[in-house]
PDB file of N, CA, C and O in Angstrom:
ATOM      1  N   MET A   1     187.949   4.715 182.058  1.00  0.00           N
ATOM      2  CA  MET A   1     187.475   5.142 180.753  1.00  0.00           C
ATOM      3  C   MET A   1     188.673   5.507 179.889  1.00  0.00           C
ATOM      4  O   MET A   1     189.645   6.092 180.367  1.00  0.00           O
ATOM      5  N   LYS A   2     188.590   5.157 178.619  1.00  0.00           N
ATOM      6  CA  LYS A   2     189.691   5.403 177.691  1.00  0.00           C
ATOM      7  C   LYS A   2     189.118   5.854 176.354  1.00  0.00           C
ATOM      8  O   LYS A   2     188.063   5.378 175.933  1.00  0.00           O
ATOM      9  N   ARG A   3     189.811   6.770 175.690  1.00  0.00           N
ATOM     10  CA  ARG A   3     189.431   7.240 174.356  1.00  0.00           C
ATOM     11  C   ARG A   3     190.657   7.199 173.465  1.00  0.00           C
ATOM     12  O   ARG A   3     191.736   7.655 173.840  1.00  0.00           O
ATOM     13  N   ILE A   4     190.466   6.636 172.264  1.00  0.00           N
ATOM     14  CA  ILE A   4     191.573   6.569 171.317  1.00  0.00           C
ATOM     15  C   ILE A   4     191.154   7.067 169.943  1.00  0.00           C
ATOM     16  O   ILE A   4     189.982   7.025 169.569  1.00  0.00           O
ATOM     17  N   HIS A   5     192.140   7.533 169.215  1.00  0.00           N
ATOM     18  CA  HIS A   5     191.965   7.968 167.827  1.00  0.00           C
ATOM     19  C   HIS A   5     192.857   7.053 166.999  1.00  0.00           C
ATOM     20  O   HIS A   5     194.046   6.907 167.281  1.00  0.00           O
ATOM     21  N   MET A   6     192.265   6.431 165.961  1.00  0.00           N
ATOM     22  CA  MET A   6     193.021   5.497 165.124  1.00  0.00           C
ATOM     23  C   MET A   6     192.961   5.915 163.664  1.00  0.00           C
ATOM     24  O   MET A   6     191.939   6.409 163.190  1.00  0.00           O
ATOM     25  N   ILE A   7     194.058   5.714 162.963  1.00  0.00           N
ATOM     26  CA  ILE A   7     194.109   5.799 161.504  1.00  0.00           C
ATOM     27  C   ILE A   7     194.492   4.400 161.026  1.00  0.00           C
ATOM     28  O   ILE A   7     195.555   3.881 161.365  1.00  0.00           O
ATOM     29  N   VAL A   8     193.608   3.805 160.235  1.00  0.00           N
ATOM     30  CA  VAL A   8     193.799   2.431 159.776  1.00  0.00           C
ATOM     31  C   VAL A   8     194.144   2.459 158.293  1.00  0.00           C
ATOM     32  O   VAL A   8     193.414   3.044 157.492  1.00  0.00           O
ATOM     33  N   THR A   9     195.253   1.830 157.930  1.00  0.00           N
ATOM     34  CA  THR A   9     195.674   1.772 156.533  1.00  0.00           C
ATOM     35  C   THR A   9     195.626   0.330 156.035  1.00  0.00           C
ATOM     36  O   THR A   9     195.646  -0.622 156.816  1.00  0.00           O
ATOM     37  N   GLY A  10     195.563   0.201 154.722  1.00  0.00           N
ATOM     38  CA  GLY A  10     195.490  -1.101 154.073  1.00  0.00           C
ATOM     39  C   GLY A  10     194.303  -1.121 153.120  1.00  0.00           C
ATOM     40  O   GLY A  10     193.881  -0.080 152.617  1.00  0.00           O
ATOM     41  N   ARG A  11     193.766  -2.321 152.873  1.00  0.00           N
ATOM     42  CA  ARG A  11     192.547  -2.425 152.054  1.00  0.00           C
ATOM     43  C   ARG A  11     191.374  -2.289 153.015  1.00  0.00           C
ATOM     44  O   ARG A  11     190.843  -3.277 153.523  1.00  0.00           O
ATOM     45  N   VAL A  12     190.981  -1.033 153.251  1.00  0.00           N
ATOM     46  CA  VAL A  12     189.979  -0.742 154.282  1.00  0.00           C
ATOM     47  C   VAL A  12     188.796   0.080 153.766  1.00  0.00           C
ATOM     48  O   VAL A  12     187.895   0.414 154.536  1.00  0.00           O
ATOM     49  N   GLN A  13     188.791   0.402 152.493  1.00  0.00           N
ATOM     50  CA  GLN A  13     187.649   1.110 151.920  1.00  0.00           C
ATOM     51  C   GLN A  13     187.029   0.236 150.837  1.00  0.00           C
ATOM     52  O   GLN A  13     187.736  -0.423 150.074  1.00  0.00           O
ATOM     53  N   GLY A  14     185.693   0.240 150.781  1.00  0.00           N
ATOM     54  CA  GLY A  14     184.987  -0.547 149.782  1.00  0.00           C
ATOM     55  C   GLY A  14     184.897  -2.025 150.123  1.00  0.00           C
ATOM     56  O   GLY A  14     184.601  -2.847 149.256  1.00  0.00           O
ATOM     57  N   VAL A  15     185.152  -2.370 151.392  1.00  0.00           N
ATOM     58  CA  VAL A  15     185.137  -3.777 151.807  1.00  0.00           C
ATOM     59  C   VAL A  15     184.262  -4.004 153.050  1.00  0.00           C
ATOM     60  O   VAL A  15     184.377  -5.037 153.710  1.00  0.00           O
ATOM     61  N   GLY A  16     183.394  -3.043 153.365  1.00  0.00           N
ATOM     62  CA  GLY A  16     182.514  -3.171 154.523  1.00  0.00           C
ATOM     63  C   GLY A  16     183.197  -2.898 155.850  1.00  0.00           C
ATOM     64  O   GLY A  16     182.699  -3.285 156.907  1.00  0.00           O
ATOM     65  N   PHE A  17     184.340  -2.229 155.790  1.00  0.00           N
ATOM     66  CA  PHE A  17     185.124  -1.991 157.006  1.00  0.00           C
ATOM     67  C   PHE A  17     184.371  -1.135 158.015  1.00  0.00           C
ATOM     68  O   PHE A  17     184.318  -1.482 159.194  1.00  0.00           O
ATOM     69  N   ARG A  18     183.787  -0.023 157.576  1.00  0.00           N
ATOM     70  CA  ARG A  18     183.115   0.878 158.521  1.00  0.00           C
ATOM     71  C   ARG A  18     181.933   0.192 159.204  1.00  0.00           C
ATOM     72  O   ARG A  18     181.751   0.320 160.415  1.00  0.00           O
ATOM     73  N   PHE A  19     181.138  -0.532 158.428  1.00  0.00           N
ATOM     74  CA  PHE A  19     179.992  -1.238 158.996  1.00  0.00           C
ATOM     75  C   PHE A  19     180.460  -2.281 160.012  1.00  0.00           C
ATOM     76  O   PHE A  19     179.888  -2.400 161.095  1.00  0.00           O
ATOM     77  N   SER A  20     181.496  -3.031 159.659  1.00  0.00           N
ATOM     78  CA  SER A  20     182.037  -4.039 160.574  1.00  0.00           C
ATOM     79  C   SER A  20     182.647  -3.395 161.818  1.00  0.00           C
ATOM     80  O   SER A  20     182.520  -3.926 162.922  1.00  0.00           O
ATOM     81  N   ALA A  21     183.307  -2.254 161.640  1.00  0.00           N
ATOM     82  CA  ALA A  21     183.883  -1.531 162.779  1.00  0.00           C
ATOM     83  C   ALA A  21     182.771  -1.067 163.720  1.00  0.00           C
ATOM     84  O   ALA A  21     182.934  -1.093 164.940  1.00  0.00           O
ATOM     85  N   GLN A  22     181.643  -0.644 163.151  1.00  0.00           N
ATOM     86  CA  GLN A  22     180.500  -0.223 163.956  1.00  0.00           C
ATOM     87  C   GLN A  22     179.916  -1.426 164.712  1.00  0.00           C
ATOM     88  O   GLN A  22     179.586  -1.313 165.893  1.00  0.00           O
ATOM     89  N   GLN A  23     179.788  -2.562 164.044  1.00  0.00           N
ATOM     90  CA  GLN A  23     179.261  -3.764 164.696  1.00  0.00           C
ATOM     91  C   GLN A  23     180.157  -4.206 165.856  1.00  0.00           C
ATOM     92  O   GLN A  23     179.663  -4.571 166.923  1.00  0.00           O
ATOM     93  N   LYS A  24     181.471  -4.172 165.641  1.00  0.00           N
ATOM     94  CA  LYS A  24     182.412  -4.538 166.699  1.00  0.00           C
ATOM     95  C   LYS A  24     182.308  -3.567 167.870  1.00  0.00           C
ATOM     96  O   LYS A  24     182.381  -3.978 169.028  1.00  0.00           O
ATOM     97  N   ALA A  25     182.136  -2.284 167.574  1.00  0.00           N
ATOM     98  CA  ALA A  25     181.996  -1.285 168.634  1.00  0.00           C
ATOM     99  C   ALA A  25     180.762  -1.592 169.484  1.00  0.00           C
ATOM    100  O   ALA A  25     180.808  -1.497 170.711  1.00  0.00           O
ATOM    101  N   GLN A  26     179.677  -1.956 168.836  1.00  0.00           N
ATOM    102  CA  GLN A  26     178.460  -2.302 169.569  1.00  0.00           C
ATOM    103  C   GLN A  26     178.677  -3.569 170.394  1.00  0.00           C
ATOM    104  O   GLN A  26     178.207  -3.668 171.527  1.00  0.00           O
ATOM    105  N   GLU A  27     179.390  -4.533 169.820  1.00  0.00           N
ATOM    106  CA  GLU A  27     179.691  -5.784 170.522  1.00  0.00           C
ATOM    107  C   GLU A  27     180.504  -5.527 171.793  1.00  0.00           C
ATOM    108  O   GLU A  27     180.264  -6.153 172.825  1.00  0.00           O
ATOM    109  N   TYR A  28     181.466  -4.603 171.712  1.00  0.00           N
ATOM    110  CA  TYR A  28     182.334  -4.300 172.852  1.00  0.00           C
ATOM    111  C   TYR A  28     181.839  -3.125 173.696  1.00  0.00           C
ATOM    112  O   TYR A  28     182.515  -2.701 174.633  1.00  0.00           O
ATOM    113  N   ASN A  29     180.657  -2.600 173.361  1.00  0.00           N
ATOM    114  CA  ASN A  29     180.076  -1.474 174.102  1.00  0.00           C
ATOM    115  C   ASN A  29     180.998  -0.248 174.092  1.00  0.00           C
ATOM    116  O   ASN A  29     181.268   0.367 175.124  1.00  0.00           O
ATOM    117  N   VAL A  30     181.467   0.078 172.884  1.00  0.00           N
ATOM    118  CA  VAL A  30     182.340   1.230 172.660  1.00  0.00           C
ATOM    119  C   VAL A  30     181.545   2.267 171.879  1.00  0.00           C
ATOM    120  O   VAL A  30     180.778   1.911 170.984  1.00  0.00           O
ATOM    121  N   VAL A  31     181.719   3.551 172.209  1.00  0.00           N
ATOM    122  CA  VAL A  31     181.033   4.629 171.502  1.00  0.00           C
ATOM    123  C   VAL A  31     182.034   5.465 170.721  1.00  0.00           C
ATOM    124  O   VAL A  31     183.235   5.412 170.987  1.00  0.00           O
ATOM    125  N   GLY A  32     181.533   6.247 169.744  1.00  0.00           N
ATOM    126  CA  GLY A  32     182.405   7.100 168.936  1.00  0.00           C
ATOM    127  C   GLY A  32     181.955   7.121 167.497  1.00  0.00           C
ATOM    128  O   GLY A  32     180.756   7.159 167.219  1.00  0.00           O
ATOM    129  N   TRP A  33     182.917   7.096 166.565  1.00  0.00           N
ATOM    130  CA  TRP A  33     182.591   7.156 165.144  1.00  0.00           C
ATOM    131  C   TRP A  33     183.699   6.568 164.290  1.00  0.00           C
ATOM    132  O   TRP A  33     184.831   6.383 164.737  1.00  0.00           O
ATOM    133  N   VAL A  34     183.332   6.277 163.031  1.00  0.00           N
ATOM    134  CA  VAL A  34     184.280   5.789 162.031  1.00  0.00           C
ATOM    135  C   VAL A  34     183.970   6.489 160.720  1.00  0.00           C
ATOM    136  O   VAL A  34     182.802   6.723 160.409  1.00  0.00           O
ATOM    137  N   LYS A  35     184.995   6.828 159.944  1.00  0.00           N
ATOM    138  CA  LYS A  35     184.762   7.446 158.633  1.00  0.00           C
ATOM    139  C   LYS A  35     185.912   7.157 157.686  1.00  0.00           C
ATOM    140  O   LYS A  35     187.051   6.942 158.103  1.00  0.00           O
ATOM    141  N   ASN A  36     185.583   7.156 156.393  1.00  0.00           N
ATOM    142  CA  ASN A  36     186.599   7.054 155.352  1.00  0.00           C
ATOM    143  C   ASN A  36     187.274   8.399 155.187  1.00  0.00           C
ATOM    144  O   ASN A  36     186.636   9.444 155.320  1.00  0.00           O
ATOM    145  N   LYS A  37     188.564   8.373 154.899  1.00  0.00           N
ATOM    146  CA  LYS A  37     189.300   9.601 154.585  1.00  0.00           C
ATOM    147  C   LYS A  37     189.646   9.588 153.103  1.00  0.00           C
ATOM    148  O   LYS A  37     189.701   8.531 152.475  1.00  0.00           O
ATOM    149  N   SER A  38     189.874  10.759 152.560  1.00  0.00           N
ATOM    150  CA  SER A  38     190.128  10.889 151.120  1.00  0.00           C
ATOM    151  C   SER A  38     191.434  10.227 150.684  1.00  0.00           C
ATOM    152  O   SER A  38     191.615   9.958 149.497  1.00  0.00           O
ATOM    153  N   ASP A  39     192.342   9.960 151.616  1.00  0.00           N
ATOM    154  CA  ASP A  39     193.618   9.332 151.261  1.00  0.00           C
ATOM    155  C   ASP A  39     193.548   7.797 151.247  1.00  0.00           C
ATOM    156  O   ASP A  39     194.568   7.130 151.075  1.00  0.00           O
ATOM    157  N   GLY A  40     192.338   7.241 151.429  1.00  0.00           N
ATOM    158  CA  GLY A  40     192.165   5.792 151.380  1.00  0.00           C
ATOM    159  C   GLY A  40     192.259   5.098 152.733  1.00  0.00           C
ATOM    160  O   GLY A  40     192.116   3.878 152.817  1.00  0.00           O
ATOM    161  N   THR A  41     192.499   5.865 153.789  1.00  0.00           N
ATOM    162  CA  THR A  41     192.545   5.293 155.137  1.00  0.00           C
ATOM    163  C   THR A  41     191.170   5.417 155.791  1.00  0.00           C
ATOM    164  O   THR A  41     190.261   6.044 155.247  1.00  0.00           O
ATOM    165  N   VAL A  42     191.039   4.813 156.959  1.00  0.00           N
ATOM    166  CA  VAL A  42     189.829   4.931 157.766  1.00  0.00           C
ATOM    167  C   VAL A  42     190.228   5.537 159.100  1.00  0.00           C
ATOM    168  O   VAL A  42     191.240   5.160 159.689  1.00  0.00           O
ATOM    169  N   GLU A  43     189.421   6.482 159.570  1.00  0.00           N
ATOM    170  CA  GLU A  43     189.665   7.165 160.842  1.00  0.00           C
ATOM    171  C   GLU A  43     188.616   6.715 161.847  1.00  0.00           C
ATOM    172  O   GLU A  43     187.431   6.636 161.525  1.00  0.00           O
ATOM    173  N   ILE A  44     189.056   6.421 163.065  1.00  0.00           N
ATOM    174  CA  ILE A  44     188.157   5.968 164.130  1.00  0.00           C
ATOM    175  C   ILE A  44     188.448   6.747 165.398  1.00  0.00           C
ATOM    176  O   ILE A  44     189.604   6.949 165.768  1.00  0.00           O
ATOM    177  N   ASP A  45     187.381   7.184 166.063  1.00  0.00           N
ATOM    178  CA  ASP A  45     187.460   7.796 167.387  1.00  0.00           C
ATOM    179  C   ASP A  45     186.588   6.917 168.274  1.00  0.00           C
ATOM    180  O   ASP A  45     185.375   6.858 168.079  1.00  0.00           O
ATOM    181  N   ALA A  46     187.188   6.232 169.249  1.00  0.00           N
ATOM    182  CA  ALA A  46     186.454   5.260 170.056  1.00  0.00           C
ATOM    183  C   ALA A  46     186.698   5.477 171.541  1.00  0.00           C
ATOM    184  O   ALA A  46     187.809   5.800 171.962  1.00  0.00           O
ATOM    185  N   GLN A  47     185.642   5.296 172.329  1.00  0.00           N
ATOM    186  CA  GLN A  47     185.736   5.500 173.772  1.00  0.00           C
ATOM    187  C   GLN A  47     184.924   4.454 174.509  1.00  0.00           C
ATOM    188  O   GLN A  47     183.853   4.047 174.059  1.00  0.00           O
ATOM    189  N   GLY A  48     185.447   4.025 175.647  1.00  0.00           N
ATOM    190  CA  GLY A  48     184.748   3.061 176.491  1.00  0.00           C
ATOM    191  C   GLY A  48     185.625   2.650 177.651  1.00  0.00           C
ATOM    192  O   GLY A  48     186.656   3.266 177.923  1.00  0.00           O
ATOM    193  N   GLU A  49     185.198   1.592 178.335  1.00  0.00           N
ATOM    194  CA  GLU A  49     186.013   1.048 179.434  1.00  0.00           C
ATOM    195  C   GLU A  49     187.345   0.554 178.861  1.00  0.00           C
ATOM    196  O   GLU A  49     187.395   0.063 177.733  1.00  0.00           O
ATOM    197  N   ASN A  50     188.411   0.685 179.634  1.00  0.00           N
ATOM    198  CA  ASN A  50     189.766   0.369 179.160  1.00  0.00           C
ATOM    199  C   ASN A  50     189.872  -0.987 178.472  1.00  0.00           C
ATOM    200  O   ASN A  50     190.396  -1.078 177.362  1.00  0.00           O
ATOM    201  N   ASP A  51     189.377  -2.046 179.124  1.00  0.00           N
ATOM    202  CA  ASP A  51     189.506  -3.386 178.555  1.00  0.00           C
ATOM    203  C   ASP A  51     188.682  -3.550 177.289  1.00  0.00           C
ATOM    204  O   ASP A  51     189.079  -4.281 176.382  1.00  0.00           O
ATOM    205  N   ARG A  52     187.538  -2.878 177.217  1.00  0.00           N
ATOM    206  CA  ARG A  52     186.689  -2.960 176.028  1.00  0.00           C
ATOM    207  C   ARG A  52     187.324  -2.229 174.841  1.00  0.00           C
ATOM    208  O   ARG A  52     187.257  -2.701 173.706  1.00  0.00           O
ATOM    209  N   VAL A  53     187.935  -1.085 175.111  1.00  0.00           N
ATOM    210  CA  VAL A  53     188.626  -0.345 174.051  1.00  0.00           C
ATOM    211  C   VAL A  53     189.829  -1.145 173.567  1.00  0.00           C
ATOM    212  O   VAL A  53     190.117  -1.169 172.370  1.00  0.00           O
ATOM    213  N   GLN A  54     190.524  -1.792 174.477  1.00  0.00           N
ATOM    214  CA  GLN A  54     191.673  -2.630 174.097  1.00  0.00           C
ATOM    215  C   GLN A  54     191.225  -3.786 173.209  1.00  0.00           C
ATOM    216  O   GLN A  54     191.862  -4.073 172.195  1.00  0.00           O
ATOM    217  N   SER A  55     190.139  -4.447 173.581  1.00  0.00           N
ATOM    218  CA  SER A  55     189.607  -5.556 172.774  1.00  0.00           C
ATOM    219  C   SER A  55     189.146  -5.056 171.411  1.00  0.00           C
ATOM    220  O   SER A  55     189.364  -5.718 170.396  1.00  0.00           O
ATOM    221  N   TYR A  56     188.509  -3.891 171.387  1.00  0.00           N
ATOM    222  CA  TYR A  56     188.050  -3.296 170.134  1.00  0.00           C
ATOM    223  C   TYR A  56     189.239  -2.994 169.220  1.00  0.00           C
ATOM    224  O   TYR A  56     189.199  -3.271 168.021  1.00  0.00           O
ATOM    225  N   THR A  57     190.291  -2.424 169.799  1.00  0.00           N
ATOM    226  CA  THR A  57     191.503  -2.111 169.033  1.00  0.00           C
ATOM    227  C   THR A  57     192.090  -3.373 168.406  1.00  0.00           C
ATOM    228  O   THR A  57     192.495  -3.358 167.243  1.00  0.00           O
ATOM    229  N   GLU A  58     192.136  -4.451 169.160  1.00  0.00           N
ATOM    230  CA  GLU A  58     192.661  -5.714 168.630  1.00  0.00           C
ATOM    231  C   GLU A  58     191.801  -6.218 167.473  1.00  0.00           C
ATOM    232  O   GLU A  58     192.325  -6.721 166.479  1.00  0.00           O
ATOM    233  N   ALA A  59     190.488  -6.083 167.604  1.00  0.00           N
ATOM    234  CA  ALA A  59     189.584  -6.506 166.520  1.00  0.00           C
ATOM    235  C   ALA A  59     189.828  -5.678 165.265  1.00  0.00           C
ATOM    236  O   ALA A  59     189.802  -6.213 164.156  1.00  0.00           O
ATOM    237  N   ILE A  60     190.063  -4.391 165.425  1.00  0.00           N
ATOM    238  CA  ILE A  60     190.336  -3.512 164.278  1.00  0.00           C
ATOM    239  C   ILE A  60     191.660  -3.902 163.623  1.00  0.00           C
ATOM    240  O   ILE A  60     191.750  -3.955 162.396  1.00  0.00           O
ATOM    241  N   LYS A  61     192.676  -4.174 164.420  1.00  0.00           N
ATOM    242  CA  LYS A  61     193.993  -4.558 163.885  1.00  0.00           C
ATOM    243  C   LYS A  61     193.915  -5.830 163.043  1.00  0.00           C
ATOM    244  O   LYS A  61     194.674  -5.986 162.087  1.00  0.00           O
ATOM    245  N   HIS A  62     193.014  -6.728 163.386  1.00  0.00           N
ATOM    246  CA  HIS A  62     192.858  -7.979 162.647  1.00  0.00           C
ATOM    247  C   HIS A  62     191.897  -7.847 161.471  1.00  0.00           C
ATOM    248  O   HIS A  62     191.685  -8.813 160.737  1.00  0.00           O
ATOM    249  N   GLY A  63     191.309  -6.659 161.281  1.00  0.00           N
ATOM    250  CA  GLY A  63     190.378  -6.446 160.176  1.00  0.00           C
ATOM    251  C   GLY A  63     189.005  -6.981 160.521  1.00  0.00           C
ATOM    252  O   GLY A  63     188.769  -8.186 160.428  1.00  0.00           O
ATOM    253  N   PRO A  64     188.088  -6.100 160.919  1.00  0.00           N
ATOM    254  CA  PRO A  64     186.776  -6.556 161.359  1.00  0.00           C
ATOM    255  C   PRO A  64     185.911  -7.138 160.244  1.00  0.00           C
ATOM    256  O   PRO A  64     184.957  -7.866 160.517  1.00  0.00           O
ATOM    257  N   SER A  65     186.233  -6.825 159.003  1.00  0.00           N
ATOM    258  CA  SER A  65     185.463  -7.344 157.868  1.00  0.00           C
ATOM    259  C   SER A  65     186.298  -8.410 157.163  1.00  0.00           C
ATOM    260  O   SER A  65     187.520  -8.276 157.084  1.00  0.00           O
ATOM    261  N   PRO A  66     185.665  -9.466 156.651  1.00  0.00           N
ATOM    262  CA  PRO A  66     186.430 -10.551 156.036  1.00  0.00           C
ATOM    263  C   PRO A  66     187.225 -10.131 154.797  1.00  0.00           C
ATOM    264  O   PRO A  66     188.195 -10.800 154.441  1.00  0.00           O
ATOM    265  N   TYR A  67     186.839  -9.045 154.139  1.00  0.00           N
ATOM    266  CA  TYR A  67     187.527  -8.610 152.918  1.00  0.00           C
ATOM    267  C   TYR A  67     188.591  -7.545 153.183  1.00  0.00           C
ATOM    268  O   TYR A  67     189.362  -7.201 152.287  1.00  0.00           O
ATOM    269  N   ALA A  68     188.633  -7.029 154.400  1.00  0.00           N
ATOM    270  CA  ALA A  68     189.617  -6.000 154.749  1.00  0.00           C
ATOM    271  C   ALA A  68     190.981  -6.640 154.970  1.00  0.00           C
ATOM    272  O   ALA A  68     191.094  -7.793 155.385  1.00  0.00           O
ATOM    273  N   LYS A  69     192.013  -5.851 154.677  1.00  0.00           N
ATOM    274  CA  LYS A  69     193.382  -6.269 154.978  1.00  0.00           C
ATOM    275  C   LYS A  69     194.089  -5.070 155.595  1.00  0.00           C
ATOM    276  O   LYS A  69     194.523  -4.159 154.889  1.00  0.00           O
ATOM    277  N   VAL A  70     194.196  -5.081 156.908  1.00  0.00           N
ATOM    278  CA  VAL A  70     194.811  -3.975 157.641  1.00  0.00           C
ATOM    279  C   VAL A  70     196.325  -4.134 157.594  1.00  0.00           C
ATOM    280  O   VAL A  70     196.863  -5.176 157.968  1.00  0.00           O
ATOM    281  N   SER A  71     197.008  -3.083 157.128  1.00  0.00           N
ATOM    282  CA  SER A  71     198.470  -3.127 157.099  1.00  0.00           C
ATOM    283  C   SER A  71     199.094  -2.347 158.256  1.00  0.00           C
ATOM    284  O   SER A  71     200.213  -2.650 158.671  1.00  0.00           O
ATOM    285  N   ASP A  72     198.376  -1.340 158.785  1.00  0.00           N
ATOM    286  CA  ASP A  72     198.920  -0.548 159.894  1.00  0.00           C
ATOM    287  C   ASP A  72     197.789   0.168 160.614  1.00  0.00           C
ATOM    288  O   ASP A  72     196.784   0.539 160.007  1.00  0.00           O
ATOM    289  N   VAL A  73     197.966   0.357 161.918  1.00  0.00           N
ATOM    290  CA  VAL A  73     197.030   1.133 162.727  1.00  0.00           C
ATOM    291  C   VAL A  73     197.845   2.087 163.578  1.00  0.00           C
ATOM    292  O   VAL A  73     198.668   1.658 164.387  1.00  0.00           O
ATOM    293  N   THR A  74     197.620   3.377 163.398  1.00  0.00           N
ATOM    294  CA  THR A  74     198.256   4.394 164.231  1.00  0.00           C
ATOM    295  C   THR A  74     197.267   4.762 165.324  1.00  0.00           C
ATOM    296  O   THR A  74     196.118   5.099 165.037  1.00  0.00           O
ATOM    297  N   ILE A  75     197.708   4.701 166.579  1.00  0.00           N
ATOM    298  CA  ILE A  75     196.813   4.936 167.713  1.00  0.00           C
ATOM    299  C   ILE A  75     197.346   6.071 168.570  1.00  0.00           C
ATOM    300  O   ILE A  75     198.530   6.126 168.901  1.00  0.00           O
ATOM    301  N   GLU A  76     196.445   6.969 168.916  1.00  0.00           N
ATOM    302  CA  GLU A  76     196.768   8.090 169.802  1.00  0.00           C
ATOM    303  C   GLU A  76     195.706   8.125 170.893  1.00  0.00           C
ATOM    304  O   GLU A  76     194.514   8.033 170.601  1.00  0.00           O
ATOM    305  N   GLU A  77     196.128   8.256 172.141  1.00  0.00           N
ATOM    306  CA  GLU A  77     195.173   8.349 173.235  1.00  0.00           C
ATOM    307  C   GLU A  77     194.742   9.804 173.398  1.00  0.00           C
ATOM    308  O   GLU A  77     195.564  10.718 173.335  1.00  0.00           O
ATOM    309  N   LEU A  78     193.431  10.005 173.610  1.00  0.00           N
ATOM    310  CA  LEU A  78     192.853  11.340 173.752  1.00  0.00           C
ATOM    311  C   LEU A  78     192.168  11.478 175.106  1.00  0.00           C
ATOM    312  O   LEU A  78     191.953  10.491 175.810  1.00  0.00           O
ATOM    313  N   GLU A  79     191.831  12.712 175.459  1.00  0.00           N
ATOM    314  CA  GLU A  79     191.029  12.980 176.655  1.00  0.00           C
ATOM    315  C   GLU A  79     189.646  12.395 176.453  1.00  0.00           C
ATOM    316  O   GLU A  79     189.074  12.517 175.370  1.00  0.00           O
ATOM    317  N   THR A  80     189.104  11.763 177.474  1.00  0.00           N
ATOM    318  CA  THR A  80     187.742  11.246 177.364  1.00  0.00           C
ATOM    319  C   THR A  80     186.757  12.413 177.329  1.00  0.00           C
ATOM    320  O   THR A  80     187.050  13.510 177.803  1.00  0.00           O
ATOM    321  N   THR A  81     185.585  12.149 176.756  1.00  0.00           N
ATOM    322  CA  THR A  81     184.571  13.180 176.590  1.00  0.00           C
ATOM    323  C   THR A  81     183.191  12.573 176.802  1.00  0.00           C
ATOM    324  O   THR A  81     183.045  11.351 176.815  1.00  0.00           O
ATOM    325  N   ASN A  82     182.199  13.402 176.965  1.00  0.00           N
ATOM    326  CA  ASN A  82     180.830  12.927 177.099  1.00  0.00           C
ATOM    327  C   ASN A  82     180.023  13.158 175.831  1.00  0.00           C
ATOM    328  O   ASN A  82     178.796  13.069 175.866  1.00  0.00           O
ATOM    329  N   GLU A  83     180.682  13.453 174.709  1.00  0.00           N
ATOM    330  CA  GLU A  83     179.966  13.810 173.495  1.00  0.00           C
ATOM    331  C   GLU A  83     179.365  12.614 172.745  1.00  0.00           C
ATOM    332  O   GLU A  83     178.489  12.796 171.900  1.00  0.00           O
ATOM    333  N   PHE A  84     179.827  11.394 173.047  1.00  0.00           N
ATOM    334  CA  PHE A  84     179.357  10.225 172.299  1.00  0.00           C
ATOM    335  C   PHE A  84     178.308   9.452 173.083  1.00  0.00           C
ATOM    336  O   PHE A  84     178.475   9.205 174.278  1.00  0.00           O
ATOM    337  N   GLN A  85     177.233   9.073 172.415  1.00  0.00           N
ATOM    338  CA  GLN A  85     176.197   8.236 173.016  1.00  0.00           C
ATOM    339  C   GLN A  85     176.125   6.875 172.307  1.00  0.00           C
ATOM    340  O   GLN A  85     175.721   5.876 172.902  1.00  0.00           O
ATOM    341  N   THR A  86     176.520   6.852 171.030  1.00  0.00           N
ATOM    342  CA  THR A  86     176.476   5.653 170.213  1.00  0.00           C
ATOM    343  C   THR A  86     177.769   5.588 169.398  1.00  0.00           C
ATOM    344  O   THR A  86     178.660   6.421 169.568  1.00  0.00           O
ATOM    345  N   PHE A  87     177.863   4.603 168.521  1.00  0.00           N
ATOM    346  CA  PHE A  87     178.980   4.531 167.587  1.00  0.00           C
ATOM    347  C   PHE A  87     178.397   4.691 166.192  1.00  0.00           C
ATOM    348  O   PHE A  87     177.600   3.862 165.751  1.00  0.00           O
ATOM    349  N   GLU A  88     178.791   5.756 165.492  1.00  0.00           N
ATOM    350  CA  GLU A  88     178.184   6.049 164.201  1.00  0.00           C
ATOM    351  C   GLU A  88     179.173   6.012 163.056  1.00  0.00           C
ATOM    352  O   GLU A  88     180.377   6.196 163.235  1.00  0.00           O
ATOM    353  N   ILE A  89     178.630   5.767 161.870  1.00  0.00           N
ATOM    354  CA  ILE A  89     179.403   5.846 160.640  1.00  0.00           C
ATOM    355  C   ILE A  89     179.222   7.256 160.105  1.00  0.00           C
ATOM    356  O   ILE A  89     178.091   7.710 159.932  1.00  0.00           O
ATOM    357  N   ARG A  90     180.300   7.942 159.846  1.00  0.00           N
ATOM    358  CA  ARG A  90     180.221   9.312 159.322  1.00  0.00           C
ATOM    359  C   ARG A  90     180.610   9.342 157.870  1.00  0.00           C
ATOM    360  O   ARG A  90     180.606  10.406 157.251  1.00  0.00           O
TER     361      ARG A  90
END
């Protein structure tokens, strides 16, 4: 099990990024949340099996929505938790 915290920068707000990030999370069976931040970035907290989280991270780096343009992703590994049951947009 692996849990990561990501800050995604680029053209990631107003382009369906959060919805696409949620769809990808469901596709890879990853739980957690995604939200817009006031500085124009998107924050993601994602948890799942190691290989699924890795695949999810790669999908985020490539921009899960066709209109998004990801310029950078900062990733930090966190302690796993049992608080997530689904992947939600906050």
